[in-house]
C-alpha positions as CSV (number, residue, x, y, z in Angstrom):
1,X,238.1,-63.8,54.0
2,X,240.3,-64.4,50.9
3,X,239.5,-62.4,47.8
4,X,238.9,-64.3,44.6
5,X,241.8,-64.0,42.2
6,X,240.8,-62.0,39.1
7,X,242.5,-62.7,35.9
8,X,243.4,-59.7,33.8
9,X,243.8,-59.7,30.0
10,X,247.1,-61.3,28.9
11,X,249.0,-59.9,25.9
12,X,251.9,-61.7,24.4
13,X,254.0,-62.0,21.2
14,X,255.7,-65.1,19.8
15,X,257.7,-65.7,16.6
16,X,255.7,-67.6,14.1
17,X,258.3,-70.3,13.6
18,X,255.7,-72.8,12.4
19,X,254.3,-70.5,9.8
20,X,250.8,-70.6,11.4
21,X,248.0,-68.8,9.6
22,X,244.8,-67.2,10.9
23,X,242.6,-69.9,9.3
24,X,244.9,-72.7,10.6
25,X,244.7,-71.2,14.1
26,X,240.9,-71.2,14.0
27,X,240.8,-74.7,12.7
28,X,243.1,-75.9,15.4
29,X,241.0,-74.3,18.1
30,X,237.8,-75.7,16.7
31,X,239.4,-79.2,16.8
32,X,240.3,-78.8,20.5
33,X,238.2,-81.3,22.4
34,X,239.4,-80.5,25.9
35,X,236.9,-81.0,28.7
36,X,234.5,-78.1,29.0
37,X,236.2,-76.3,26.1
38,X,233.8,-75.0,23.3
39,X,234.3,-72.4,20.6
40,X,231.1,-70.4,20.2
41,X,232.5,-67.8,17.8
42,X,235.3,-67.7,15.3
43,X,236.4,-65.4,12.5
44,X,239.6,-64.8,10.5
45,X,240.9,-62.4,8.0
46,X,244.1,-62.0,6.0
47,X,246.3,-61.3,9.0
48,X,244.1,-61.8,12.1
49,X,241.9,-64.4,13.8
50,X,239.4,-64.4,16.7
51,X,238.0,-67.2,18.7
52,X,235.7,-67.1,21.8
53,X,233.8,-69.5,23.8
54,X,233.6,-71.2,27.1
55,X,236.2,-73.1,29.1
56,X,234.5,-74.7,32.1
57,X,232.6,-72.0,33.9
58,X,234.6,-69.2,32.3
59,X,234.2,-67.2,29.1
60,X,237.3,-66.6,26.9
61,X,238.2,-64.4,24.0
62,X,241.4,-64.6,22.0
63,X,242.5,-62.3,19.2
64,X,245.7,-62.9,17.2
65,X,247.5,-60.6,14.8
66,X,249.9,-62.3,12.4
67,X,252.5,-59.6,11.7
68,X,254.6,-59.0,8.6
69,X,257.6,-59.1,10.9
70,X,256.9,-62.8,11.7
71,X,255.5,-62.2,15.2
72,X,252.0,-63.3,16.3
73,X,250.6,-60.8,18.8
74,X,247.9,-62.2,21.1
75,X,245.4,-60.9,23.6
76,X,243.6,-63.4,25.8
77,X,240.7,-62.4,28.0
78,X,239.0,-64.7,30.4
79,X,236.3,-64.1,33.0
80,X,233.6,-65.9,34.9
81,X,230.4,-66.7,33.0
82,X,228.4,-64.9,35.7
83,X,230.1,-61.6,34.7
84,X,229.5,-62.0,30.9
85,X,227.0,-59.1,30.7
86,X,229.5,-56.8,32.4
87,X,232.7,-57.9,30.6
88,X,231.5,-58.6,27.1
89,X,231.3,-54.8,26.1
90,X,234.8,-54.2,27.5
91,X,236.4,-57.2,25.7
92,X,235.8,-55.7,22.3
93,X,237.5,-52.4,23.2
94,X,240.5,-54.2,24.8
95,X,241.0,-56.6,21.9
96,X,240.7,-53.7,19.3
97,X,243.6,-52.0,21.0
98,X,246.0,-54.8,19.9
99,X,248.3,-53.4,17.2
100,X,251.1,-54.7,15.1
101,X,252.9,-54.2,11.8
């Protein structure tokens, strides 16, 4: 029997060559009309943004930090909707661990 592949949180950093902003990121994500993609929560501040929602049968959470050094640091967490009650409490702690200048 093959085990289901579990996706772990992804963390990344990219240079902000397009001068993206937290509010711009949220607006772009809300405008995404991909099949099965729906933002259910979004919030932004001076140098950060958060979006979460559903993508097909999965729940996702994305947090971005827009650093003074020109780097956008991102954590992306995705898990099956059936595990929402189990993973939602962990998601906040994982996302809060993201740091940057």
